[in-house]
N, C-alpha and C positions, 0 to 999 in steps of 0.2 A: 503494499499499500504506499503511495506517494503522499508524504505529509506536505500540505501546501505551505508556501514560505509567506512570511509578511510582505505587504506591498512594498515595494523598493522605490517606486517612483509615482508622480502623479502628473496630470495635465488639467488643462481647464478647456471647456467648450468655448468656442465663440459664438457671437449670435447667429452665424450660420451653421453651428453645429460642427465646426471644424475644431481640430485640436492637432498639437504636435505630438508625435511619439517621442517618449523621452528617450534620450542617448542609451541608457543600460538596455532598455527594451530593444532598440534598432540593433545594437550590438548581439544581444542573444538571438535574435531572429535572422540576422544578417541582412538586414533591410538597407537598400539605397533609395535614393531619390527615385521617384515613379513606380517602385514596386508597389505590389497590390498585398493587402492585408485580409485575411480570412477571419471572421467572427463566427464561433460556435457558442450556440446558446443550449447549455446543459438543462435537464429537468429541474434541477435545484435551483435555478436562475442564474447560475453562475456563467460568465460570459469568458471564453478563451479566444485570445488572439494568437495567430501562427501567421507565418509567410505563406501567401497564397499561391498555390501551384499554378502556373500559367498555361493554360490549356491551348491557347493560339501561339505557344513559343515558336518563332519561326528560325529554324536552325542556319538558313542563308542570311538573315538579318544578323545573327549573333557572328557568323563567320565573316561579313562584311565589316561589322563595327571592330571585331578583333583586328582584321586587316588595317583598318583605319588608325586605329591605336598603335599597331606595330610601326605602320608607315610615320605615323607622326614622332614616335620615338627616335626612330631610325634617320629621320629626315627632317629635323626640326627647321632647318633652313627654308622649308617649303612653305612654313606657315608665314602668311601675310596679312598685315592689318586690314582692317575694313577701310575702303577709300572714304575721303571726306564727300565725295559726290554720294557714294552710296548711302552713307550716314545721313546726309541730307535728305535724300529721298525716302528713307525710313522715317525719318522725323516728321517729313511731310505727310505720310500716310497715316501715323500713330499719334502726331503730336497733339490733337485735339480730341482725343479719345479719353473719356472720363471714367475712371476704375477706381471703385472703393471696396477693396477687399473684405471689409468688415460689414458691408451692407447686407440685410438679410436677403437670402434668395426669394425670388417670385414663385408664387405657388406652382406653376407649370415647370420650374427649375429644379423642384425637389423631387 
């Protein structure tokens, strides 16, 4: 029988029901940015979180990303800064976009 341990971390829900997974939990689960989390609800009401298995894992995408990482490591001289013209174009496209990450979601977004 596994003895449950005391909580090691806490986090707070935002107005949009979002939270940050605490660092010790991310490390134990091996989570990285954009990873998915699975929630399992037990009959006793306890919720267990785990790293979600990616059913849509694309092996070609993984190979391509590995290729890119290797190429960047072996050829850092190929990395070029974004040109000022491209940066100006990006700013022109998104400069007037108003974004409030703490605003509540609309009903159709939940």
